[in-house]
KEVEXZA-950227 format. One record per residue (C-alpha): residue in one letter; x, y, z. Coordinates in steps of 0.02 Angstrom, whole numbers, plus 50000, padded with zeros to 5 digits. Example, Ala and Ser with C-alpha at 12.3 -4.5 7.8 and 13.67 -1.06 7.14 Angstrom:
residues 2
a506154977550390;s506844994750357;
This chain:
residues 467
m517914857059897;s519164871159913;h520894870759838;i522514877759912;s523584885659784;i525484885559812;s526404897459706;a528234895859658;p529464908059741;p529844923159641;p531374921759530;e532334934059638;a532164922959796;a532674907159702;n534214915659635;s534674922059809;m534524904459881;r535624896959746;s536894910859772;f536934907559960;r537204889059933;r538614892059812;t539444904659931;f539264892860078;a540014878459980;w541474889059922;t541764895260100;v541794877560170;a542954872060032;a544104886760063;l544154883060250;v544574864860216;v545954870160098;l546624882960224;s546574870060365;g547524858160256;i548794871560215;f549034875860398;l549184857560445;a550444855060307;l551414870460361;g551404864460542;y551994847460486;l553344854860376;q553954867560505;g553934856560659;p553384861060837;k553604878460911;l554094884661084;s552564892961160;s553154897461337;a554464893861470;q554624893561660;i556194895861767;d556514901861945;g557974913661922;d558334914162110;a558204895462147;v559324890962000;v560804899862081;e560534891962252;s560654873462214;s560964860662078;d559614850261993;q558504865261959;t557384864061806;l556954874961657;r555254870261582;l554954873061397;f553164871361332;a552834866861150;n551284871261049;q550884852661029;a551354835761098;i553134830961058;a554074814661041;e555394808361161;i557014818061143;d558834813761167;p559334818061348;d560984825061283;a560194835861147;v560344851361256;t561694864661256;v561894879261375;a562884895161349;p563874899461453;a564284880961462;v563434870961600;d563084852361605;a561224848861582;t560054834961526;a558334835661445;s556774824961452;s555044826561374;e553244822261417;g551724828161322;d552044846061268;l553374848861403;i555274848061391;s556174848461559;v557994854261559;q558884849861720;f560504858661767;a561894848461848;q562524863161952;a561974879762022;l562144893661894;d563154909661906;y562374925361977;n561674939361870;t562114930261709;e561134928161547;y561014909961494;t560384903161328;v559724885361325;s559484876161160;v558664859161135;e558894851060965;g557914837360879;v556194842160942;a554834833460839;t552974830160859;t552294813260908;s551684811060728;g553414813960657;g553884826960529;p555274839760531;e556284843160689;s556434859960776;t557684868060893;f556994876561047;s558014891061115;y557654901261271;s558654914661362;f558484920361543;t559484930261671;t559864923161843;g559624932062008;e560884935062146;p560804933462335;d560944946762468;l562524947562573;y562264951562757;y563644956662876;l563934964263047;d564744981363067;r565134984963249;g565355002963303;e564795017263412;p563475020163471;n562685004763390;d563144989163296;e562324987563127;i561704972363031;i561924977062848;r561174970062688;t562034973162522;g562224965362350;l563584958962236;t563384970962092;s562854986762183;q563574997262322;d561884999162409;r562044997562598;t560424994662694;v560424994662884;v559284980262929;f559454982763117;a560494993663233;g560774990063417;a562084988463552;g563064972863596;i562634961363450;q563644945263472;e562944935163326;f561534936963201;v560664927463063;p559234931862943;v557734920362955;g556154923162853;d555614941362870;v556634944963027;v558414944663090;a558854935163248;f560294941163355;t561084937463523;t561764948463661;a562754943263814;a563014949563991;a564694950064079;d564404932364146;r564084926563966;t562234923163994;g561354927963835;t559734933663757;l558964929663588;t557994943463501;m556984944463341;a556934960963246;n555774964763101;p556624977462986;d554984982162902;t553994986163060;g555414990363178;i554664978563308;t555854968263416;e555414953963532;q556464943863651;v556244925063641;l555854915963803;l557244903063824;p557054886363914;e558664888664015;v559894902064065;g561594901563982;e562684906563839;v561684908063677;a562734904863522;d562954895463357;l561494903763269;d560974896763101;s559384896762997;t558684888262845;r559094897562685;s557244898762646;g555834896062768;s555674900262951;l556734887963050;l558044894963170;g559284884963272;f560504889063412;t561374881763564;i561204886163747;s562734881963850;s562384881664036;t563344874364183;d562574858264246;p562684855864435;g563604840764500;p565234834964578;i566104839064414;p565154853164327;t564944851064140;i564344862564002;s562754856963914;h562904864563738;t561094859563704;l560424861763527;y558714870063506;t557614875463360;v556134887063341;d554964888163191;l554484906363179;d552984902563068;r552264892063210;g552524903863355;r553994905763473;d554044888463553;v555854883463579;v556094864563566;p557654854063593;v558344842963455;l558294825263525;d559734813063520;l559654794363489;d559264791363673;g557784803363666;e558674816363772;p559094833963713;m560584833463597;r562204841163655;v563404846563520;t565144853563493;g564614860963326;w563154860563206;q562344868263051;f560804866862941;v561134858162775;p560974872362648;g559344871762552;t558524859762676;t557844858862853;a559034844562898;i560364846963032;v562144840463037;a563024840563206;v564464833063302;t563814827763472;t564774828963635;e564934810063620;s566004813163464;t564724806663338;l564324815263174;v562444814263145;r561184820063016;v559484824563089;d557844826262996;t556954840163090;v555264834963020;t555274816463067;g556614816763202;l557574802963112;i559414802763161;v560744795063049;p562494792563126;l563874796263000;g565434791563098;g566514796263245;y567314813663244;f567624826263382;n567704842963292;f566474851263173;d567034864263045;r565584867162926;v564374860062798;s564914864162621;a564014878162531;d563204865762411;g562594854762555;s563504839162497;t564814836662632;a565264840562811;i567034845462859;v567544837363023;s569124831363109;d569744817663224;t571434812163292;t572084808563116;g571624825363041;s570244833362937;a568994824262827;a567584828362706;v566104817062746;t564794814262611;l563114817362695;s562144805362585;d563094789662638;g564404794262769;t565934790362663;d567404801462701;v568924808062609;r570454813562707;l570954831262665;q572714832362596;p573024849162511;s573844849562340;p575464859462321;i575494878062291;g576874879362163;d578334869762238;e577734871462417;q576684859262517;p575434869062624;f574574864262785;i572674864662779;g571484873362898;q569644878062885;t568934870462726;d567414870262613;a567294855162497;n565984854062359;a565214838562280;a566544838162144;g567924837162275;d568564854862248;l569174863562405;v569184881562461;a570284881762615;k571384891962729;m573154885762703;v574794889662787;l576444890662693;v578014888562798;g579654896562744;e581204885962710;s581994890562876;g580384886962970;a580484904063049;s579184912262940;f577484907562874;s576054915162776;s574194911662784;v573224911362621;l571514906662556;a571704894262413;f570684884262288;d571194866062268;d570544855862120;g571394839862177;d572944842162069;e573584859062124;s573114873462235;r573094891662184;i572994906662297;l571334915962298;y571804928762428;k573274933662538;t573524949062644;v574664963162590;d576484958762634;d575794944662742;k575464957262880;g573634952962904;a572634937762951;i571234928362865;l569954926063003;d568564916362918;f567734913862749;r566064908462676;v565794901562501;s564244907162407;p562864894162381;n563334891962197;n565224890562231;q565554905962125;f566174918062258;v566954917562430;a566784931062562;v568444932462655;e568574940862825;v570264949362845;q571164958462984;p572314969662883;n573724970463011;v574014959063161;s575484968763233;t574264978763340;l573084968863450;d571504979363452;t569914969663489;d568184976463522;g568114967363690;y566464958363660;v566104944663785;m565714930163670;n566184934263492;p567604946963502;s568284953963340;p569694965563289;r569084983363273;s569704983863095;v568974969662989;t568644970162803;t567674957062706;y568234954562527;v567144945962397;v568274935562284;d567814927162119;i568404909162140;a568694906261954;t569834921261931;g570414925962105;s569894943962075;v569144954462215;t567444960662157;r567014971562308;s567364974262492;v566384979462646;e566894985462819;g566254971862933;f566234953062964;e565164937562990;a564604938162808;l563084927462765;w562374923362593;r560484923762592;
């Protein structure tokens, strides 16, 4: 019988194996120790901010926008009031998982650096608390306006902090215009006031005329601040023993073609209005019908909510919270969420009690309004644009030596600025003679900081729109 002989490994191999085992053991031990150290350091130092998300453009357009702060690990519930913002803005914070959401109570200022700090941030397992800080700079909107002249009228786009002047479209006889999506829509009118509606793409230079469902005066253009929905009225004479004007409200969604559809009233018939506007930041419509009813219309579902009886429509506030309307007893600010109204009684300017005209009223109840001051003798008066906080009014703008006239104004979406259309001198009547939307030949739009009353810039033109 044969025998198999097994020899022991050479001494060198045995030593190498023992050395490997010792090295491996020491490595594992070192890794365990290092892991413990890192865990201990993480526990002692608290959670860290790993990333953040904010839409710098949306945060200046509306309130309730959110800054999202992401931690490097799951965090415990935080105090909603543990957030501070510089410059100061009311905000609240909430947490879920590794996310802290900071919600702003108001739209932020344009082109401003904000720093947000959240204190008392701890992990779900406890340990030391951290403070998360994040800084960002907000965006600013474009300002569009119409500059009429020879040989063409020009639709201009500019900014708040630059003097850049971009001609978006140039053409003859522009009555009204509004940006919508990637195009601008504008109207023209014949001598009999019958109008056309045209879309112009500033990037391609292509224009197209929209096929309208009836012949008449095309007016009251408005569009959603974002998206592709355009609205307007067509006013045509209805035949009958006593002819009436229809003032029918239509919309067209440019992302879905060029089909023009009427907005339907409660009776299912096309809605006729004396005034209307999209609610800023939404696709909802607010209108005063020819039956003297203020309504809110959901353009998606068609749901109509009556908000009270009024016969005149001024505007929807820049922040979308209220509609300014009037009836036989005067002007009122109607809250769009529930229909409650507040009668507009202007606060004094110094020792004088002004009379109120066109008004914008935000959710806090602050007013920006045209006001008239009457001299002691009653023989003289001055027209001013004023800010009213409910206790007193202060003048934002008045013309030089009261020689001019404030024609119209539009508050920016974040209530920071107001664009004021001014005719510098009314002693000379000099209009451009347009059929539907005539304007003085000399009109300047001033951009005024509401907080300080300072004029930040001016442009030669009118019908200013914030987009």
